[in-house]
N, C-alpha and C positions, 0 to 999 in steps of 0.2 A: 196733151202731149202727145207722144208720137204715134197713138194708134187711136186718136180723137177722144180721149176722152174729158170732160172738162172736170176742175175740181178748183176749189174755194180753199183759200188761204188765209188763218186768220192774224192779218198783219200785225197787230199790237206785240208779241213775241218775237217778231223774226225784224232783224237788223237790216237786210236788204232780201232783195226778190227782183232778181234780172236776168232776163235770157234773149240771147240774140240767137236768131235762124240762122245757120250757117250750112254750110254744105262740107260734106267729107271731102277729103283730100282724096279717097279713091274715087267718089264721083265726079270732083272736078277735074282730074287726070282723064277721065272715062274722055268725059265730054269734050276733052280739047283733043286727047289724041285720036279719038272718030273721026275729028275733022280735019286730022291734022297740022294740028296748032303746035307743033314741037317746039317751037322755042316758049312759046307762053305756057306750057307746061312745064320745060327747064326753069323757068324763072319761078314758077310755085313752087317744084321743089326746092330751090335756093332759098325763097321765102320761109319754107320749112324746116330749113337747117338752122337757117338765119336766129328763129326763133328758138330750136334747139339749142344753140350756142350762145346767145343771149342769157338762156336759163342755166347753163353751166357757167358762165361767170356771176351768176346769182349762189353757186352752190346748191342747185336745185337740177331734177332731173328725173324723168317719168319713166319707173320701173316697166311699165306693161309698153313695151314697143309695138303695139298695134296701129302704126304711123298713120294706114291707110283708111284705117276708121274712126281712130279717136284724136286726129287733129284733122283740120279741117280752115274754111273760111268764109267768113262774112266781111262780102264784097272780095277786097284786095286783105284784107287784113288775116293772116292767119293765126289761127290760136286751138287750144285744146278741147278738146269735147269732152273727153273724159278726165276727172284727175285724181281719181282713186288712189292711185297709185305714185301722185307725186311725195317724191323724197327729199329731204334737205340732208345733205350730205357735202361737207365741202372739198372732199377728195377730187372732185366732179370739175373743180376749178381745174386742176393739172390738166395740161394740155393734151397726155396720153392717154389718162383716163376717157377725159372728154371726145377723143377719136374714138375710142375701141368703145364708147358708147354710140356714138354717132354711126360707127359703121355698124352696128345691128338696125338701125335705122335705114341706110341704104339696102343690106340685105334684105330689108322686108319690100323694097321698091323694087328693087331689080327681080323677086320672085312675082311681085302683081304686074309688072311690065312685062315678062317675059313671058308668063300665062296669059296676057290679054293683047298685048302689043306688042309680038315678039320683032316686028322690022323696026324697031326704036330701042331696043337692046342695045346696041353699042354707043350708040349715041349718047342715051341719057345717061349709062355710066359712065361714060368717058367725061360728061358734062360734072356729073357726081363727084367723082374722083380728082377733077380739078377745082372744085369748090370745098372740096373739103382740104387740100393744098393752100387754099387760101385762107379759113379761115384758121386754120393751123401750123 
């Protein structure tokens, strides 16, 4: 596990056990922005937005908007790291509801960027606004 403890799992009653190693969005963004890779960082944000948009279309959303530590990447594939508050709700298929939920994600990313890489604030904010306009 993440603290280095080894555990044995009896696979007889388990339907499946599979976990891929990934990096949190926070880690990915930090690595990219510290190296000045702004365009790649924006692409990663766009992939996370696409992940959420695809879920909205299926009528599911994550009530835990801790996007910086609850989403991430395995290679170039975005995924949720913690599904504890994933919720089925067809109302999120509504464009305005989905846009409002995604705005909560934007706010979390904005706070993180402002706190850690304020020099990229305006460019990332503009990218996120443009991406939302294209999605909805």
